[in-house]
C-alpha positions as CSV (number, residue, x, y, z in Angstrom):
1,D,3.1,4.4,28.7
2,W,5.1,7.6,29.0
3,S,8.1,6.3,27.0
4,S,6.0,5.7,23.9
5,D,4.3,9.1,24.4
6,V,7.8,10.6,24.1
7,A,9.4,8.3,21.6
8,L,6.8,8.5,18.8
9,P,6.7,12.4,18.6
10,S,10.5,12.5,18.8
11,D,10.8,10.0,16.0
12,W,8.2,11.9,14.0
13,A,10.1,15.2,14.5
14,V,13.4,13.8,13.4
15,E,12.5,11.3,10.7
16,G,9.0,12.5,9.6
17,A,5.6,10.8,9.9
18,P,6.3,7.1,10.5
19,L,3.9,5.9,7.8
20,G,6.3,4.3,5.3
21,G,8.0,1.0,5.0
22,R,10.1,-0.4,7.8
23,R,9.4,2.4,10.3
24,G,5.6,1.9,9.9
25,I,6.0,-1.8,10.5
26,V,8.1,-1.2,13.6
27,W,5.7,1.2,15.1
28,A,2.7,-1.0,14.3
29,T,4.5,-4.0,15.9
30,L,5.3,-1.9,19.0
31,G,1.7,-1.0,19.3
32,V,0.5,-4.6,19.0
33,L,3.2,-5.7,21.5
34,S,2.0,-3.0,24.0
35,F,-1.5,-4.4,23.7
36,A,-0.2,-7.9,24.2
37,L,1.8,-7.0,27.3
38,A,-1.3,-5.3,28.7
39,T,-3.1,-8.6,28.5
40,P,-0.4,-11.2,29.0
41,R,-2.6,-14.1,27.8
42,R,-2.2,-12.5,24.3
43,L,1.6,-12.7,24.3
44,P,1.8,-16.2,22.9
45,R,-0.5,-15.1,20.1
46,F,1.8,-12.1,19.4
47,V,4.9,-14.5,19.1
48,S,3.1,-17.0,17.0
49,G,1.0,-14.7,14.8
50,W,2.1,-11.1,14.5
51,A,5.9,-11.4,15.0
52,P,6.4,-13.7,11.9
53,F,4.2,-11.4,9.9
54,A,6.2,-8.3,10.9
55,V,9.5,-10.0,10.3
56,L,8.4,-11.1,6.7
57,L,7.3,-7.6,5.9
58,L,10.5,-6.1,7.2
59,L,12.5,-8.6,5.2
60,Y,10.6,-7.7,2.1
61,G,11.2,-4.0,2.8
62,V,15.0,-4.6,3.0
63,L,15.2,-6.9,0.0
64,R,13.0,-4.6,-2.2
65,G,15.6,-1.9,-2.0
66,F,18.2,-4.3,-3.5
67,A,16.0,-5.5,-6.3
68,D,17.1,-2.6,-8.5
69,G,19.2,-3.9,-11.4
70,L,20.1,-7.3,-9.9
71,L,19.6,-9.1,-13.1
72,F,18.2,-6.9,-15.8
73,P,18.1,-3.2,-16.8
74,A,15.0,-1.2,-16.1
75,H,12.3,-1.3,-18.8
76,I,10.9,2.0,-19.9
77,T,8.6,1.6,-22.9
78,P,6.6,-1.6,-22.5
79,Q,4.3,-0.3,-19.8
80,L,4.1,3.1,-21.5
81,D,3.1,1.4,-24.7
82,V,0.4,-0.6,-22.9
83,D,-1.2,2.6,-21.6
84,K,-1.1,4.1,-25.0
85,F,-2.8,1.1,-26.4
86,L,-5.5,1.0,-23.7
87,F,-6.2,4.7,-24.1
88,F,-5.9,5.2,-27.9
89,G,-2.5,6.8,-28.0
90,T,-3.0,9.0,-24.8
91,V,-1.0,8.5,-21.6
92,P,-3.5,9.0,-18.8
93,T,-0.9,10.5,-16.4
94,V,0.1,13.1,-18.9
95,W,-3.5,14.0,-19.8
96,L,-4.6,14.2,-16.1
97,Q,-1.6,16.4,-15.1
98,R,-2.2,18.7,-18.1
99,H,-5.8,19.3,-17.0
100,L,-5.6,19.1,-13.2
101,W,-2.1,19.9,-12.0
102,H,-1.2,23.6,-11.6
103,G,2.2,23.4,-10.0
104,V,3.5,23.6,-6.4
105,G,2.7,27.3,-6.2
106,D,-1.0,26.6,-6.9
107,I,-2.0,23.4,-5.1
108,R,-5.7,22.6,-5.5
109,P,-7.9,20.8,-2.9
110,W,-7.9,17.6,-5.0
111,D,-4.1,17.5,-4.8
112,Y,-4.4,17.2,-1.0
113,V,-7.0,14.5,-1.4
114,V,-4.6,12.6,-3.7
115,L,-1.8,12.9,-1.1
116,A,-4.1,11.5,1.6
117,I,-5.1,8.6,-0.5
118,Y,-1.5,7.9,-1.5
119,L,-0.4,8.0,2.1
120,S,-3.2,5.7,3.3
121,H,-1.2,2.9,1.6
122,F,1.4,3.1,4.4
123,F,-1.0,2.4,7.3
124,A,-4.2,0.9,6.0
125,T,-2.8,-2.6,5.5
126,L,-1.1,-2.6,9.0
127,V,-4.2,-1.1,10.7
128,L,-6.5,-3.8,9.3
129,A,-3.9,-6.4,10.3
130,G,-3.8,-5.0,13.9
131,V,-7.6,-4.9,14.2
132,L,-7.9,-8.5,12.9
133,W,-5.1,-9.7,15.2
134,V,-7.1,-8.3,18.2
135,R,-10.5,-9.5,17.1
136,N,-10.1,-12.8,15.2
137,Q,-6.9,-14.8,14.8
138,R,-8.1,-17.0,12.0
139,L,-9.1,-14.0,9.9
140,F,-5.7,-12.4,10.8
141,A,-3.9,-15.5,9.6
142,R,-5.7,-15.5,6.3
143,Y,-5.1,-11.8,5.8
144,A,-1.4,-11.9,6.8
145,A,-0.8,-14.8,4.5
146,S,-2.4,-13.0,1.6
147,V,-0.3,-9.8,2.2
148,C,2.9,-11.9,2.4
149,V,2.1,-13.8,-0.8
150,L,1.3,-10.6,-2.6
151,S,4.5,-9.0,-1.4
152,G,6.6,-12.0,-2.3
153,A,5.2,-12.3,-5.8
154,A,5.7,-8.6,-6.4
155,F,9.3,-8.8,-5.2
156,V,10.1,-11.6,-7.6
157,T,8.7,-9.5,-10.4
158,Y,10.7,-6.5,-9.4
159,V,13.9,-8.6,-9.7
160,L,12.9,-10.1,-13.1
161,Y,11.3,-7.0,-14.5
162,P,12.5,-3.7,-13.1
163,A,10.3,-1.0,-14.6
164,V,10.4,2.8,-14.8
165,P,7.4,4.8,-13.5
166,P,5.9,7.8,-15.4
167,W,7.7,10.5,-13.4
168,L,11.1,8.8,-14.1
169,A,10.2,8.3,-17.8
170,G,9.5,12.0,-17.9
171,E,13.0,12.7,-16.5
172,D,14.5,10.4,-19.1
173,G,12.7,12.2,-21.9
174,F,10.3,9.5,-22.9
175,L,7.3,11.6,-21.7
176,P,6.7,15.3,-21.3
177,H,7.6,16.5,-17.8
178,V,5.6,14.5,-15.2
179,A,5.3,15.9,-11.7
180,R,5.6,13.5,-8.8
181,I,2.5,15.1,-7.2
182,P,2.3,13.2,-3.8
183,H,6.0,14.1,-3.1
184,A,5.6,17.7,-4.3
185,V,2.5,18.3,-2.2
186,G,3.8,16.4,0.8
187,T,7.1,18.3,1.0
188,D,5.2,21.6,0.7
189,L,3.1,20.9,3.8
190,P,4.1,23.1,6.7
191,F,3.1,20.5,9.3
192,G,3.2,16.8,10.0
193,G,6.8,16.0,9.1
194,F,5.9,14.7,5.7
195,G,8.8,16.4,4.0
196,A,11.2,14.3,6.1
197,L,9.1,11.2,5.3
198,F,9.6,11.7,1.5
199,E,13.2,12.8,1.8
200,N,14.3,9.9,4.0
201,G,12.2,7.5,1.9
202,E,14.2,8.3,-1.2
203,K,17.4,7.0,0.5
204,V,16.0,3.4,0.6
205,A,13.4,3.4,-2.2
206,N,13.6,1.3,-5.3
207,N,12.5,3.7,-8.0
208,V,12.1,0.9,-10.6
209,A,9.9,-1.3,-8.5
210,A,6.8,-0.2,-10.4
211,V,5.3,-3.3,-12.0
212,P,3.1,-4.4,-10.4
213,S,1.9,-1.4,-8.2
214,L,1.7,-2.6,-4.6
215,H,-0.2,0.6,-3.7
216,A,-3.0,-0.6,-6.0
217,G,-2.5,-4.3,-5.0
218,Y,-2.8,-3.7,-1.3
219,A,-5.8,-1.5,-1.7
220,F,-7.6,-4.1,-3.8
221,L,-6.6,-6.9,-1.4
222,I,-8.2,-4.9,1.4
223,S,-11.4,-4.7,-0.6
224,L,-11.4,-8.3,-1.6
225,F,-10.9,-9.4,2.0
226,L,-13.6,-7.2,3.5
227,W,-16.2,-7.6,0.8
228,R,-18.1,-10.5,2.5
229,F,-18.1,-8.8,5.9
230,V,-19.3,-5.3,5.0
231,H,-22.7,-4.2,3.7
232,G,-24.6,-1.2,2.6
233,P,-22.5,2.0,2.3
234,W,-19.3,0.2,3.4
235,R,-19.4,-1.8,0.2
236,V,-19.4,1.5,-1.7
237,V,-16.2,2.4,0.3
238,A,-14.7,-1.0,-0.4
239,V,-15.2,-0.4,-4.2
240,A,-14.2,3.3,-4.1
241,Y,-10.9,2.9,-2.2
242,P,-9.0,0.9,-4.8
243,L,-10.4,3.0,-7.6
244,A,-9.4,6.2,-5.8
245,M,-5.9,4.7,-5.2
246,V,-5.5,4.1,-8.9
247,F,-6.5,7.7,-9.7
248,A,-4.1,9.0,-7.1
249,L,-1.2,6.9,-8.5
250,V,-1.9,7.6,-12.1
251,Y,-2.6,11.4,-11.7
252,G,0.3,11.6,-9.2
253,G,2.8,10.3,-11.7
254,E,3.7,7.2,-9.6
255,H,2.3,4.5,-11.8
256,Y,0.8,3.7,-15.2
257,V,-2.8,2.3,-15.3
258,S,-1.3,-1.0,-16.5
259,D,0.9,-1.1,-13.4
260,C,-2.3,-0.7,-11.2
261,L,-4.3,-3.3,-13.1
262,L,-1.5,-5.8,-12.7
263,G,-1.4,-5.0,-9.0
264,W,-5.1,-5.9,-8.9
265,V,-4.3,-9.2,-10.7
266,Y,-1.6,-10.1,-8.2
267,A,-3.8,-9.2,-5.3
268,T,-6.6,-11.4,-6.7
269,G,-4.1,-14.3,-7.2
270,A,-2.8,-14.0,-3.7
271,F,-6.3,-13.9,-2.2
272,L,-7.4,-17.0,-4.2
273,L,-4.3,-18.9,-3.5
274,V,-4.5,-18.4,0.2
275,S,-8.3,-19.2,0.1
276,R,-7.5,-22.5,-1.7
277,F,-4.7,-23.4,0.7
278,E,-7.0,-22.6,3.6
279,S,-9.7,-24.9,2.2
280,A,-7.2,-27.7,1.7
281,L,-6.3,-27.4,5.4
282,H,-10.0,-27.4,6.3
283,W,-9.8,-24.1,8.1
284,G,-12.9,-22.8,6.6
285,P,-14.0,-19.1,6.6
286,T,-14.8,-17.4,9.8
287,P,-17.8,-15.1,9.4
288,L,-18.1,-12.0,11.6
289,P,-20.9,-12.1,14.1
290,A,-24.3,-11.7,12.3
291,A,-26.5,-8.7,13.1
292,E,-29.5,-9.4,15.2
293,P,-32.7,-9.7,13.2
294,R,-34.9,-6.6,13.1
295,S,-38.2,-6.8,14.9
296,E,-41.3,-6.4,12.9
297,S,-43.5,-3.5,14.0
């Protein structure tokens, strides 16, 4: 309706693109609620399905910001040492930026691609959840449960093991200078309100919630979840997306490779745990409609 047509651009203009964290969840919830109100028979499904999912993600977003330094000081060298071990003494972030990053005054095409991949984290999970909520409630329940388990496990880890990302290790002198490329490129864009997005995000961000990488974990969870339902070129996309996300995070200075691999491990664990729980309840998988057989000529 007209109110949402006015509200969303106004919010974008003041606060920046509503892609991140709590604002993204709020706008996604309002979109799903609008759809439910347009077809009132879906309203009970909104209350029983989407609303708890949104509340849990909002709760995670609030608590994540307070996980910094609750129990332990932030770790700097362990994840750095793991990357050095995996890559024979080389830190991939430093190597990639030395060869590919030319500074804010000379942004290359791949830097914009990296920004786009990085930003996809803020809407891909919610978009898939919204599509599944509309099309198949059982699949939505499985997916929502997997996202919540992954987020909860990550939050516990952030409390017990706060960890410094590469860009912050560079600021602390443990690495050569590491640019935070998605932020540098995003704030340099003359359109889209992305500068406000990053600036406002810094106010509520937990800079030491780096192990595991939820950017990498959510991307891998999406691929795990969709693998059985997509075929042909879409399977290439399902494989390429988490790999591209890892590249964007490592090159962008946001995460070490080990952070990303651990994100994949957490995503796999959440996926398998929910699948096992689902089997115990005898829900059983819900396949998407099969394609009609091709006629022989």
